[in-house]
N, C-alpha and C positions, 0 to 999 in steps of 0.2 A: 624473784617471785614476790611481787609487790601485792600485799593484801591477800595472802592465802588464808582462808578461813574455813574452819570446820567445827561442827558441833556434835556432841554426844547427848542423846536425849536423857532426860533426868526425871524419872528412871527409865522411860521407854525411849524409842528411837524414831528417826525419820528415814524414809527411803527416797531415793532419787531415781527417776526414770531415765533409762538410756534410750537415745533416739538414733535412727540410722537413715541414711539416704535410700536404703533398700525399701523401706516402708513406703516412701513417697513414690518410688518407681512402681511398686505393686499397685498402689492406689491409682497412679497414672494410667497403667495398662487397663485396670478395671474401668476407669472413666472412659477411655478410648473405646473399649468394647461396648460400653453402654451407649456412647454417642452414635456409634455405627448402628447399633440396634434401634435407637430412637429414629435415626434418619430413615432406615429401611422400613421400619414399622409405619412411620408417618406416610411414606410413599404408598404402602399397602392400604392405609386408612383412606387416603385420598382416592385411590382407585375404587375401593368399596363404596365410599360416599357417593362418587359419581354414578356407580351402578344403581345405588339406592335412589338417587335423584331421578334417574331414568325410569325406575320401577314406579315411583310415585307419579311421575308424569303419565305413564301408561295406565296406572290406577285411576288417575283423574279423567283421562280420556275414556276409560271404560265406563266410569260413572256417568259421564256426559252422554256417551253413546247409549247407555242403558235406558236413559229417559226417553230416547227417541225410537228405539228399535221395537218391533212387535213380534218378530220371528222367535218362536220358542226355543229352537235349537241354538240360535245366536245368543239368546238370553242365558241359556244353560252354559254355553262356552264362556261367556263373559263372567258369569258368577263363579264357575269352577276354576278357570285358568288365570283370571286376572284379579278379580276383586277378592274372592275367598283365598286366593293363593298367598296373599300378604299376611304372614304369621308373625313377623318380627319387627316391622317398622311401625312405630307409634304414629297414628293418624287421627286428627280431629277435624270434623266438618262443621263449618259455621255458616250462618247467613251473612248478608252484607253488613249487618249491625254488630257482628262478632258473637252472636248467641250460639253456643254449641248445639249442633243438631244430632250428631252421632260421633262415636269414637271407635277406634280399633287398636288393639295391642297396648292400650293404656290401662295400667293397673290402678284402680281406684280403691284407696284404703277404706276399710269398713268404718262406719260412724262419721263420715265427713259428707258435707254437702256436695253432691256430684257436680252441679253447675259451677259452683265456686272453684272446685278443684280443677275442672277442665279449663276454666278461664285463666287460672294461674299457670296451667301447663301451656296454654296458648301463648302467654307472654314469654315463656321460656323458649318456645319454638320459634317465635319471631326473631329472637336473637341469633338463631342458628341458620334458618332457611327462610327465604321469601315464600309466602303462601302462593298456592296455585289456584287460579280462578277457573271455575266451571260455570258455564251458562246453560243450565238445563232448559229453561224456557225464557222467552224474551223478558218477562217481568220477574225472573228469579235468578239471583247471583249467589253461587255457593263458593266458599273458600276452603281449600284443603291446607291445613297446617300439619307439619310432620317433623319428627325428630330423628336423630341417628338411632339405628338399632343398637341393642345391647352388645352385639358383636363388635361394632366399631368402638363403642365406649371401652370395652375390655381391651381391645387392641391398643387404644391410646395409652392406657396405663400399663400395659404389659412390659414395655422396655424399662420402665422405672422400677417395676417389681423385679425384673430380671437383673438390672444393675445393682439393686439392693442385695439380692441373693449372691451375686458375684462378689460384691464388696465384702459381705460377711464371710464368704468362703475364703477369699484371699487373705483377709485379716486373720482368720483362724490358722490358715497355712503359715502365714508370716510368724505368728506367735509360737506356733509349734516348732517352726524352723529355728527361731531365735532361742527358744528354750533348750532345744537340742544342742545348738551351737554353744550356748553359754555353759551347759552341763559338760560338754566336751572340753571347752577351754578350762573350766574349773578342775576337771580331772587332770588335764595336762599340767596346769600350774601346781596342783597338789603333788603329782608324781615327781615333777622336776625338783620341787622344794624338798620333799622327803629324801629323794636320791642324793641331793646335795648334802643334807644333814648326815645321811648315812656315810657318804664318802669322807666327810670331815671327821667322822668319829675315830677312824683308825689312826691317822696322823696325830690327832689330839691325844689319844691314849699313849702313843709313843713319846710325844713331847712331855707329857706329865711324868712319864717314867724317867726321862732324861733330867727333868728338873729335880726330881727326888735324888737322882744320882749325883748331880752337881751340888745339891744342898749338903750332902754328907762329905763332899770332897773339900777339905779344909784349904787346899791350895787354889780352889776356884773362887773367883771374885763373886762374893755373895750379892753385891749390888746388881750385877748382871742377872743373877738368878731371880732377883726381885722383879726386874724388868721383863724377863721371860715369863714369869708367872702372871704378870698383868696382861701380857699379850695372849697367853693361853686362856685366861679368863674371858678376854674379849672374844676369842674364837669360840669358846663355849657358849657365850651369849648369842653369837651369830648362829651357831648350830641350833640352839634352842628356838630361835626365831623361825628358822626354816622348818624345823620339826613341827611347829604349830600350824603352818600353812596346810590346809586340807583337813586338819583335825577339827573336831567339834570344840570350839573355844570354851574354856571354863573361866568365865569372868569372876573377878573378886572385887569387893569394894576397895578402892584405892584413893588416896589423897592426890588429886590431880596436880595441885600446885607443887607438892613434894616430888612427884614423879617427873614433872617437867623440869624442876630445878635441878634434880640429880643428873638428868641427861644433858642439861646445858653445862653443868659443872664439868662433866666428862668431855664435852665438845670444846670447851674453852682451852683446854690443854693441848688440843690437837688441831687447832686452826690458827690463823694469823692473829697476833696480838693486837693488830689494828682493827680487828672486828669487835665491836662493842655489843654485848648482849644485855638486854634489859627485860625484866619480867615484872609485870604488874597484875594484880588481882584484886577483886572486890572482896574476896573471902578466901583466906588461906586454908580453910577447912572443907572446901568443896570436895565431895567424893562422888565417884561413879563406878559402876560395874564394868571393869575392863580386863582384858588380857594384857598384863603389864609388859611382857616381852614384846608383843606385837605393837602395843601402843607406844613404847619407847622407840621402836623402829620408825613409826610415823613421824614423831617429833624430830628424830635424828635426820631422817631423809629430807624433810622440809627445810630444816635449818642448814643442812649441807648445801641444798640448792640455793638457799638465800645467800650463803657465803660465796658460792660461785657467781651469783648474780651481781654481787658487789665487788667481785675480784679480790676478795679478802680485805678490802678497805671500806668500812662503812658501819652502819648500825643495823641491828636486828632486834625489833621490839615484839615482845610476846605479851598479849593481854589475855587474862583468864577471868571469866565471869559467867553469870546466868543470862540466858536470853530474856527477851521482854516478857514472855509468858511464864518465866520462872520454871520451865519444865526441862530445859536443856542446858548443858554446860557448853559454852562457846569459847573456842580458842582462836585467837586472831594472830597470825604470824605475818609481820610486815618488815620489809627490808628497804634500804635506801638505794636499791639498784634501779635500773631503767624501766623495770616493769615488764608485763606480758602484753603483747598486742591483743586487742579485743577479740579478733577473729581466731585466736589460739586458745581461748579460755577452755574449750571442751577438748581440743586436740591434744593438749599437754598430758591428758590422762590416758591416752591411747598407747598401747604397747608399741614400742619401736620409735616413738617420737622423742627426739633429743636435739639440742642445739650445740652439744659438745662434739668435739672431734673424735673423742673416744667414749664408748658407752653404748649400751643396748637400748636405752630408753625404757627401762622397766621399773625404775624407782617409783615414779608417781602412779604407775599402773598398780603396783603393789600397795602403795599408800591408799589409793581409792578403794581397793578390795578390802583392805584391813578395816578402814573406817566404815564402809557401807555394808560389806558382806558379813564381817565378823563382829562389828559393834553397832550395826544398824543405824549409823549416823549419816551425816551428809558433809561433803567437802566440795568447796568451790573456790 
């Protein structure tokens, strides 16, 4: 475990975000739905735009015919069914010099110069549609400029609005699902840990009774009693650690250097003598609010992994100091092993991941939970 580092905020803490491929899958589905919607809506927009082009052509022909017809019934039909029927398509009529003559369905704001506003609208319309020429009289040329109706404009933006709504909905569903899943996992972890602590309680009580029995037996080797007592104390410590999982931690100010030094002293007697431990610190009096039993578990687990990484022959260097912003205590554990592949940096903290032939792959998962959930720190 080359270069494992974690920090405890001093006095507050950092949080790290968990990421999952599920999130990208959800976003991918939402984008796919949005793309299909965009393609389909664009097809509808093109159909509607073509219909509007035909309407404007008919509108232009009606105006052209209006200037030539004299029959009153025909005039009424043209006005009612063709010219006045256009209620949605913005239209501006100009002379051959571009001077606006009249307009339909163009909303002119109050307080602006009508001629200047219409000329500006004409420039916009030129970018969208070619004008239609009307020849009322031999010496008069009228141009019809028009824009897409508000319906087409709304349809163009509708799929993007729809995609945004879908994304927001799916993101909310994702976070609700992840929160529920995390709560369920936490409940499972806590239940398993407390049940383990409960199950250890009975044999521990029995062992303590046997130790007392052997202690008063003068014929029994008292040196063995001492060793048994140390093992029982070790089991008591493990039981205490498990009992703290799932409970509300009660952090107390502890000297970090002293806590780490004590756990290393304990480990030195239980690992290969060819493993060299070194502890360095910028300040031996650094303190932080921690749950000592759980914090010792973190250091022990990381160091045991480091021993495994060096096959019991190598060095393990531990440095303790303040971060650059002076608000966090940073502990860096480095070993002389072969290190962790870059693509496994996040995987190693997942439950079930292990490189050992025996083991459940839960050690680093617990370490991450203790550092981040119980101490609000960060480990990487």
